[in-house]
MARBAVEX-70748 format. One line per field, with one value per residue (C-alpha): residue number from 1; x, y, z. Coordinates in steps of 0.02 Angstrom, whole numbers, plus 50000, padded with zeros to 5 digits. Layout:
<pts>
nr <- NUM, ...
x <- X, ...
y <- Y, ...
z <- Z, ...
</pts>
This chain:
<pts>
nr <- 1, 2, 3, 4, 5, 6, 7, 8, 9, 10, 11, 12, 13, 14, 15, 16, 17, 18, 19, 20, 21, 22, 23, 24, 25, 26, 27, 28, 29, 30, 31, 32, 33, 34, 35, 36, 37, 38, 39, 40, 41, 42, 43, 44, 45, 46, 47, 48, 49, 50, 51, 52, 53, 54, 55, 56, 57, 58, 59, 60, 61, 62, 63, 64, 65, 66, 67, 68, 69, 70, 71, 72, 73, 74, 75, 76, 77, 78, 79, 80, 81, 82, 83, 84, 85, 86, 87, 88, 89, 90, 91, 92, 93, 94, 95, 96, 97, 98, 99, 100, 101, 102, 103, 104, 105, 106, 107, 108, 109, 110, 111, 112, 113, 114, 115, 116, 117, 118, 119, 120, 121, 122, 123, 124, 125, 126, 127, 128, 129, 130, 131, 132, 133, 134, 135, 136, 137, 138, 139, 140, 141, 142, 143, 144, 145, 146, 147, 148, 149, 150, 151, 152, 153, 154, 155, 156, 157, 158, 159, 160, 161, 162, 163, 164, 165, 166, 167, 168, 169, 170, 171, 172, 173, 174, 175, 176, 177, 178, 179, 180, 181, 182, 183, 184, 185, 186, 187, 188, 189, 190, 191, 192, 193, 194, 195, 196, 197, 198, 199, 200, 201, 202, 203, 204, 205, 206, 207, 208, 209, 210, 211, 212, 213, 214, 215, 216, 217, 218, 219, 220, 221, 222, 223, 224, 225, 226, 227, 228, 229, 230, 231, 232, 233, 234, 235, 236, 237, 238, 239, 240, 241, 242, 243, 244, 245, 246, 247, 248, 249, 250, 251, 252, 253, 254, 255, 256, 257, 258, 259, 260, 261, 262, 263, 264, 265, 266, 267, 268, 269, 270, 271, 272, 273, 274, 275, 276, 277, 278, 279, 280, 281, 282, 283, 284, 285, 286, 287, 288, 289, 290, 291, 292, 293, 294, 295, 296, 297, 298, 299, 300, 301, 302, 303, 304, 305, 306, 307, 308, 309, 310, 311, 312, 313, 314, 315, 316, 317, 318, 319, 320, 321, 322, 323, 324, 325, 326, 327, 328, 329, 330, 331, 332, 333, 334, 335, 336, 337, 338, 339, 340, 341, 342, 343, 344, 345, 346, 347, 348, 349, 350, 351, 352, 353, 354, 355, 356, 357, 358, 359, 360, 361, 362, 363, 364, 365, 366, 367, 368, 369, 370, 371, 372, 373, 374, 375, 376, 377, 378, 379, 380, 381, 382, 383, 384, 385, 386, 387, 388, 389, 390, 391, 392, 393, 394, 395, 396, 397, 398, 399, 400, 401, 402, 403, 404, 405, 406, 407, 408, 409, 410, 411, 412, 413, 414, 415, 416, 417, 418, 419, 420, 421, 422, 423, 424, 425, 426, 427, 428, 429, 430, 431, 432, 433, 434, 435, 436, 437, 438, 439, 440, 441, 442, 443, 444, 445, 446, 447, 448, 449, 450, 451, 452, 453, 454, 455, 456, 457, 458, 459, 460, 461, 462, 463, 464, 465, 466, 467, 468, 469, 470, 471, 472, 473, 474, 475, 476, 477, 478, 479, 480, 481, 482, 483, 484, 485, 486, 487, 488, 489, 490, 491, 492, 493, 494, 495, 496, 497, 498, 499, 500, 501, 502, 503, 504, 505, 506, 507, 508, 509, 510, 511, 512, 513, 514, 515, 516, 517, 518, 519, 520, 521, 522, 523, 524, 525, 526, 527, 528, 529, 530, 531, 532, 533, 534, 535, 536, 537, 538, 539, 540, 541, 542, 543, 544, 545, 546, 547, 548, 549, 550, 551, 552, 553, 554, 555, 556, 557, 558, 559, 560, 561, 562, 563, 564, 565, 566, 567, 568, 569, 570, 571, 572, 573, 574, 575, 576, 577, 578, 579, 580, 581, 582, 583, 584, 585, 586, 587, 588, 589, 590, 591, 592, 593, 594, 595, 596, 597, 598, 599, 600
x <- 50000, 50143, 50221, 50062, 50064, 50243, 50199, 50052, 50161, 50284, 50142, 50067, 50236, 50272, 50091, 50109, 50249, 50169, 50003, 50094, 50183, 50022, 49935, 50084, 50085, 49897, 49908, 50046, 49942, 49790, 49896, 49975, 49810, 49729, 49870, 49886, 49702, 49709, 49861, 49775, 49620, 49726, 49823, 49661, 49584, 49742, 49739, 49556, 49589, 49738, 49632, 49494, 49621, 49685, 49507, 49472, 49631, 49582, 49407, 49479, 49588, 49439, 49310, 49325, 49288, 49189, 49076, 48979, 48793, 48768, 48853, 48748, 48591, 48639, 48696, 48534, 48435, 48533, 48513, 48325, 48312, 48414, 48317, 48151, 48218, 48273, 48108, 48009, 48107, 48093, 47905, 47887, 47975, 47884, 47714, 47757, 47794, 47635, 47535, 47649, 47685, 47506, 47446, 47331, 47148, 47115, 47176, 47030, 47033, 47072, 47240, 47282, 47246, 47350, 47507, 47485, 47444, 47514, 47423, 47412, 47506, 47392, 47220, 47265, 47167, 47225, 47274, 47244, 47331, 47500, 47582, 47689, 47843, 47979, 47906, 48072, 48036, 47877, 47923, 48067, 48169, 48153, 47978, 47948, 47835, 47710, 47702, 47541, 47528, 47448, 47315, 47403, 47254, 47304, 47482, 47422, 47305, 47454, 47551, 47406, 47395, 47576, 47547, 47393, 47469, 47634, 47558, 47483, 47653, 47734, 47601, 47660, 47821, 47732, 47799, 47716, 47732, 47765, 47845, 47741, 47741, 47663, 47797, 47915, 48061, 48071, 48206, 48293, 48139, 48088, 47906, 47913, 47898, 47991, 47832, 47821, 48003, 47996, 47910, 47959, 47851, 47683, 47727, 47651, 47633, 47759, 47710, 47686, 47685, 47517, 47472, 47332, 47210, 47331, 47467, 47575, 47652, 47581, 47727, 47757, 47833, 47971, 48047, 48064, 48117, 48045, 48216, 48241, 48071, 48111, 48269, 48164, 48049, 48195, 48276, 48122, 48030, 48163, 48037, 47944, 47969, 48062, 47920, 47742, 47685, 47775, 47807, 47756, 47929, 47924, 47762, 47836, 47994, 47897, 47781, 47931, 47998, 47833, 47835, 48012, 47977, 47825, 47929, 48069, 47943, 47861, 48032, 48047, 47874, 47919, 48074, 47975, 47840, 47689, 47772, 47643, 47760, 47929, 48020, 47958, 48028, 48190, 48207, 48182, 48223, 48233, 48383, 48384, 48305, 48381, 48337, 48420, 48558, 48593, 48649, 48830, 48912, 49080, 49024, 49131, 49293, 49344, 49431, 49534, 49422, 49458, 49516, 49426, 49318, 49376, 49238, 49229, 49326, 49504, 49548, 49546, 49459, 49311, 49290, 49294, 49160, 49056, 49074, 49024, 48870, 48824, 48850, 48731, 48602, 48600, 48597, 48465, 48325, 48182, 48211, 48217, 48337, 48352, 48342, 48480, 48503, 48448, 48482, 48381, 48299, 48285, 48183, 48329, 48389, 48329, 48259, 48320, 48505, 48608, 48450, 48491, 48655, 48732, 48792, 48951, 48846, 48900, 48770, 48706, 48628, 48452, 48504, 48607, 48459, 48341, 48470, 48482, 48293, 48286, 48453, 48429, 48617, 48671, 48803, 48662, 48550, 48564, 48490, 48357, 48298, 48283, 48318, 48423, 48381, 48505, 48429, 48497, 48413, 48496, 48420, 48448, 48408, 48450, 48611, 48549, 48414, 48527, 48511, 48321, 48336, 48440, 48319, 48173, 48262, 48289, 48112, 48020, 47899, 48001, 48165, 48312, 48475, 48589, 48765, 48840, 48803, 48878, 48867, 48909, 48889, 48744, 48783, 48942, 49016, 48937, 48965, 48792, 48695, 48805, 48843, 49008, 49081, 48915, 48829, 48691, 48608, 48467, 48414, 48457, 48275, 48232, 48391, 48343, 48165, 48224, 48358, 48247, 48132, 47958, 47880, 47957, 48063, 48106, 48163, 48288, 48419, 48362, 48522, 48566, 48556, 48722, 48775, 48601, 48595, 48568, 48392, 48440, 48624, 48616, 48563, 48680, 48660, 48648, 48654, 48591, 48647, 48561, 48471, 48288, 48247, 48108, 48087, 48035, 47910, 47993, 48051, 48149, 48214, 48288, 48405, 48490, 48530, 48544, 48675, 48791, 48962, 49136, 49185, 49028, 49053, 48893, 48867, 49041, 49006, 49002, 49187, 49237, 49138, 49301, 49357, 49223, 49282, 49270, 49254, 49400, 49506, 49471, 49573, 49650, 49554, 49704, 49818, 49976, 49992, 50054, 50242, 50239, 50148, 49980, 49986, 49940, 49858, 49670, 49605, 49501, 49317, 49263, 49310, 49365, 49288, 49349, 49340, 49495, 49655, 49754, 49886, 50022, 50078, 49991, 50100, 50154, 50036, 49880, 49800, 49773, 49608, 49582, 49519, 49328, 49259, 49138, 49272, 49440, 49476, 49606, 49717, 49749, 49854, 50037, 50043, 50206, 50163, 50105, 49917, 49832, 49764, 49602, 49511, 49412, 49438, 49249, 49236, 49309, 49164, 49163, 49211, 49109, 49126, 49081, 49035, 49028, 48920, 49005, 48927, 48915
y <- 50000, 50113, 50074, 50124, 50288, 50315, 50281, 50399, 50533, 50516, 50518, 50671, 50754, 50715, 50706, 50847, 50764, 50595, 50666, 50761, 50603, 50505, 50642, 50651, 50465, 50464, 50608, 50520, 50364, 50457, 50552, 50393, 50305, 50457, 50489, 50307, 50298, 50465, 50410, 50251, 50342, 50469, 50335, 50247, 50403, 50441, 50268, 50291, 50460, 50394, 50250, 50367, 50475, 50323, 50276, 50452, 50448, 50280, 50343, 50498, 50392, 50284, 50423, 50447, 50264, 50209, 50344, 50301, 50282, 50454, 50542, 50440, 50496, 50680, 50675, 50592, 50727, 50864, 50780, 50766, 50951, 51004, 50886, 50960, 51136, 51092, 51006, 51153, 51281, 51169, 51154, 51343, 51386, 51247, 51307, 51485, 51431, 51328, 51488, 51556, 51404, 51370, 51291, 51401, 51364, 51419, 51248, 51163, 51033, 50890, 50967, 51030, 50863, 50772, 50874, 50924, 50760, 50584, 50446, 50280, 50153, 50010, 50088, 50226, 50355, 50528, 50541, 50722, 50692, 50672, 50815, 50766, 50851, 50840, 50786, 50709, 50565, 50523, 50576, 50471, 50501, 50419, 50364, 50178, 50094, 50042, 50214, 50311, 50428, 50599, 50644, 50743, 50861, 50922, 50953, 51053, 51149, 51200, 51256, 51367, 51435, 51495, 51597, 51677, 51719, 51799, 51970, 51981, 51938, 52080, 52199, 52162, 52257, 52389, 52319, 52263, 52086, 52091, 51921, 51786, 51625, 51525, 51572, 51425, 51510, 51694, 51802, 51919, 51939, 52106, 52145, 52272, 52207, 52281, 52364, 52455, 52508, 52570, 52717, 52723, 52795, 52774, 52609, 52541, 52669, 52676, 52608, 52757, 52772, 52793, 52970, 53003, 53150, 53261, 53237, 53130, 52974, 52816, 52702, 52563, 52607, 52478, 52444, 52261, 52232, 52094, 52018, 52003, 51923, 51800, 51753, 51726, 51609, 51510, 51500, 51460, 51348, 51256, 51124, 51256, 51218, 51055, 50944, 50928, 50966, 50976, 50820, 50800, 50851, 51000, 51056, 51048, 51143, 51270, 51304, 51329, 51452, 51546, 51558, 51626, 51744, 51815, 51845, 51933, 52047, 52084, 52137, 52259, 52327, 52344, 52448, 52560, 52585, 52677, 52743, 52783, 52850, 52791, 52944, 52906, 52729, 52679, 52524, 52580, 52426, 52238, 52186, 52002, 51873, 51700, 51549, 51382, 51308, 51469, 51559, 51552, 51641, 51676, 51818, 51973, 52025, 52165, 52300, 52445, 52595, 52737, 52628, 52659, 52527, 52493, 52495, 52372, 52211, 52222, 52041, 52002, 51861, 51971, 52019, 51836, 51798, 51942, 51882, 51708, 51776, 51876, 51722, 51625, 51759, 51721, 51533, 51445, 51374, 51276, 51360, 51535, 51651, 51602, 51723, 51747, 51648, 51476, 51315, 51197, 51046, 50876, 50720, 50624, 50749, 50763, 50938, 50933, 50918, 51067, 51158, 51158, 51190, 51129, 51240, 51281, 51346, 51198, 51123, 50949, 50824, 50761, 50583, 50645, 50751, 50602, 50498, 50628, 50621, 50431, 50385, 50479, 50508, 50637, 50700, 50754, 50832, 51008, 50948, 50845, 50998, 51119, 51134, 51285, 51371, 51503, 51662, 51817, 51985, 52113, 52287, 52467, 52570, 52720, 52674, 52761, 52627, 52474, 52458, 52457, 52320, 52211, 52243, 52194, 52032, 51988, 52031, 51949, 51807, 51692, 51762, 51787, 51743, 51869, 51802, 51928, 52103, 52179, 52366, 52424, 52581, 52591, 52498, 52427, 52260, 52114, 51933, 51889, 51998, 51987, 52172, 52258, 52431, 52520, 52407, 52301, 52181, 52153, 52332, 52348, 52342, 52493, 52584, 52563, 52619, 52767, 52818, 52802, 52950, 52895, 53051, 53125, 52975, 52982, 52803, 52690, 52826, 52897, 52838, 52815, 52966, 53020, 53159, 53182, 53226, 53079, 53085, 52981, 53014, 52919, 52757, 52607, 52425, 52308, 52119, 52021, 51840, 51740, 51582, 51542, 51394, 51268, 51179, 50997, 50926, 50903, 50726, 50660, 50516, 50636, 50706, 50536, 50554, 50366, 50355, 50487, 50414, 50481, 50471, 50557, 50733, 50833, 50925, 50905, 51036, 51171, 51146, 51232, 51390, 51477, 51456, 51580, 51759, 51862, 52049, 52142, 52268, 52451, 52509, 52684, 52801, 52832, 52712, 52789, 52788, 52946, 52956, 53066, 53063, 53152, 53329, 53353, 53521, 53526, 53549, 53704, 53684, 53769, 53692, 53815, 53802, 53651, 53729, 53839, 53769, 53881, 53989, 53942, 53781, 53756, 53740, 53570, 53574, 53604, 53469, 53516, 53600, 53554, 53376, 53372, 53325, 53198, 53087, 53088, 53138, 53277, 53169, 53044, 53172, 53193, 53358, 53418, 53378, 53499, 53517, 53404, 53469, 53565, 53420, 53338, 53149, 53128, 53100, 52926, 52802, 52689, 52509, 52356, 52304, 52134, 52145, 51970, 51958, 51875, 51706, 51667
z <- 50000, 50040, 49873, 49783, 49875, 49820, 49639, 49649, 49725, 49583, 49455, 49533, 49538, 49352, 49291, 49165, 49070, 49078, 49010, 48875, 48819, 48813, 48711, 48590, 48565, 48535, 48413, 48316, 48309, 48245, 48117, 48052, 48034, 47947, 47825, 47780, 47733, 47640, 47541, 47493, 47435, 47340, 47250, 47208, 47134, 47037, 46960, 46914, 46834, 46737, 46678, 46621, 46531, 46439, 46390, 46326, 46223, 46155, 46111, 46030, 45919, 45869, 45858, 45668, 45636, 45788, 45856, 46010, 46024, 46100, 45955, 45834, 45921, 45922, 45740, 45684, 45775, 45687, 45518, 45545, 45589, 45437, 45324, 45379, 45352, 45175, 45134, 45204, 45102, 44949, 44972, 44991, 44828, 44737, 44797, 44749, 44570, 44552, 44542, 44406, 44297, 44244, 44083, 43976, 44004, 43826, 43770, 43861, 43999, 43881, 43837, 44012, 44095, 43966, 43998, 44180, 44267, 44264, 44172, 44264, 44156, 44209, 44195, 44070, 44170, 44221, 44405, 44456, 44621, 44536, 44441, 44292, 44365, 44319, 44154, 44098, 44218, 44122, 43944, 43879, 43723, 43606, 43656, 43667, 43541, 43675, 43757, 43757, 43608, 43627, 43500, 43361, 43358, 43532, 43474, 43324, 43440, 43545, 43392, 43342, 43519, 43517, 43359, 43438, 43608, 43554, 43512, 43687, 43761, 43665, 43731, 43909, 43874, 43768, 43603, 43441, 43378, 43191, 43157, 43073, 43176, 43035, 42910, 42897, 42812, 42804, 42732, 42850, 42956, 42880, 42895, 42754, 42578, 42432, 42371, 42538, 42524, 42346, 42269, 42087, 41951, 42034, 42115, 42274, 42412, 42554, 42722, 42837, 43024, 43108, 43162, 43284, 43282, 43378, 43250, 43364, 43290, 43365, 43405, 43531, 43698, 43671, 43501, 43452, 43273, 43167, 43138, 43326, 43346, 43207, 43301, 43459, 43364, 43297, 43470, 43575, 43452, 43350, 43295, 43193, 43010, 43046, 43107, 43048, 43225, 43393, 43493, 43674, 43735, 43617, 43698, 43872, 43827, 43724, 43870, 43984, 43857, 43856, 44046, 44042, 43897, 43988, 44145, 44049, 43964, 44131, 44196, 44051, 44091, 44276, 44235, 44118, 44248, 44180, 44023, 43888, 43755, 43692, 43757, 43934, 43936, 44020, 43912, 43732, 43629, 43647, 43544, 43581, 43696, 43714, 43820, 43846, 43739, 43642, 43802, 43860, 44006, 43922, 43809, 43796, 43876, 43991, 43889, 43948, 43979, 43860, 43715, 43552, 43470, 43293, 43165, 43023, 43004, 43066, 43045, 43231, 43320, 43366, 43183, 43133, 43261, 43196, 43016, 43071, 43160, 43005, 42898, 43010, 42981, 42796, 42819, 42718, 42824, 42741, 42575, 42647, 42733, 42916, 43060, 43184, 43344, 43397, 43309, 43204, 43280, 43198, 43220, 43296, 43425, 43604, 43631, 43811, 43767, 43830, 43880, 44067, 44158, 44320, 44462, 44365, 44218, 44111, 43992, 44033, 43915, 43936, 43980, 44128, 44181, 44182, 44273, 44412, 44438, 44458, 44540, 44706, 44701, 44832, 44710, 44591, 44723, 44648, 44483, 44573, 44669, 44523, 44337, 44291, 44127, 44064, 43995, 43908, 43882, 43767, 43784, 43736, 43888, 43994, 44084, 44241, 44260, 44257, 44446, 44427, 44297, 44413, 44556, 44444, 44398, 44581, 44638, 44493, 44538, 44426, 44489, 44371, 44458, 44371, 44343, 44222, 44158, 44001, 43967, 43790, 43686, 43567, 43407, 43483, 43433, 43525, 43489, 43552, 43432, 43281, 43269, 43255, 43249, 43265, 43137, 43215, 43095, 43220, 43195, 43011, 42961, 43066, 43015, 42832, 42858, 42961, 42836, 42682, 42691, 42738, 42668, 42512, 42459, 42275, 42270, 42354, 42373, 42540, 42621, 42802, 42913, 42984, 43096, 43169, 43355, 43471, 43542, 43694, 43733, 43899, 43816, 43809, 43764, 43913, 43915, 44065, 44085, 44220, 44273, 44301, 44414, 44387, 44554, 44556, 44682, 44853, 44884, 45032, 44928, 44800, 44933, 44944, 45128, 45155, 45017, 45088, 45128, 45163, 44980, 44914, 44844, 44852, 44687, 44614, 44480, 44612, 44645, 44483, 44514, 44562, 44382, 44324, 44297, 44454, 44481, 44407, 44496, 44453, 44304, 44294, 44179, 44066, 43973, 44049, 44239, 44323, 44346, 44500, 44664, 44664, 44733, 44914, 44887, 44876, 44697, 44662, 44694, 44532, 44365, 44229, 44055, 43959, 43786, 43809, 43888, 44006, 43925, 44047, 44125, 44292, 44447, 44507, 44654, 44551, 44442, 44258, 44228, 44046, 44076, 44070, 44243, 44168, 44091, 44181, 44362, 44377, 44489, 44349, 44250, 44302, 44399, 44321, 44141, 44009, 44001, 43873, 43709, 43700, 43617, 43756, 43772, 43793, 43604, 43630, 43641, 43793, 43770, 43807, 43987, 44057, 44241, 44316, 44471, 44618, 44659, 44845
</pts>
């Protein structure tokens, strides 16, 4: 008992150090146990993270060939959304055209039903729930022997209808239709006979212009020569004079041409607004109108502004092209002199060949077109959605209204997708119209009738008028090259989504669009660039008279004042050079300029 008391006395005496030792040992034990467990958990988590990183790297390497189920699901959802957007937009443009591309009711229901709807091959009955669009799917070439044959009376009825409707189409643009659709071969397209042009010794009277009660001459708002109209007939209806009556395919393509022709003439009327007289019109003459295979997008070249156009035949390539075009004008067609433009059709040729173009503006043959409609190939989806018809409109118009013309093309119900614009002087050389050096064969008829005195004309020696003041000095000749789209009925199968693979190129023709000519860089107004830096001093605000050059050489800091402000900017002339001669350079006619429109 005494020993216990001794031990307790020692413990009480050293209790602090003993308690501190026990607490330290306990704390160390707790720390060791805690850190050991934490280290184990940390190492475990690190191993898991490293394993996950390895899996992600493995999946990333295999993602291009082995996508997971989640990515498949998300991609399918996106494809479905985009597909519905495409089909909705396709349906909208197709429905908008259905109200425009209508068959004439004047031809009666029997004709309209025959060409508008599909005939059931088993029962032979018309199915009015199925439109015959695109008609190339249902009208093969050459037609099979067991195919249904349309009554020739309906085909002859349509031929008669075209001849009756053309004058009303010309009235849309305020022009007169003077060409004879029934005439199979017809000279140079002149509507004036020799008896009307001659007045010799009491011969036949001269054809005179109509004059109303006020003494004003009654003339169309827009001039459209007979020779140009004859060229339109030959271009739009090549079967005329070649076949006894048009075939079924000829009817379809001719009706498409009438729809396009009506839209182009409505564009002319829209630009002219409410013009009642010729002097009020912005577009004064239709030089040429082409549709389909006769239209190319490589017409013209960009020339240096200020260079003079050489008149006549200089032996160059352009002159050879002009002579070739003029030779085509005199080509014999069905025993008569053929009109310009277009080509002849034959019994063995498919009228759909080279009529449409792909997205690179390259002509395609009819067999490729039909194949694109039936193959559901994703590489041909652009053709399956819409047929692209090239169009060209050559006009003489006020150059200040070119912007209105382009706006009218873009806002037309049957929109014209403008791809190129050419601006040329009046009577300038153009490969598309066959003129050259101020001599336009398309307007030769009117030039002759204007130059040979209509009143007191003592014979054929009236001669061409020369040196007369220009009535419309702001007029220039403008050519519009563009595309009109005929949309096919929307079809999910035509998109060919299920056939899309890694090696499929969607619309391969679009890859060569960059090869088309693009917008050119601005060219200096003069042929010789300035040799010195432009002066830094501000030019005078008032221009001195241009008729008299200054008597002394202007200082180096002042631009020459003899250059007319309307033609050449003062800064283009070297500041230290002698002033140019008094003859203003404005007498130089402008050159033809091709202005390609950038394609997005």
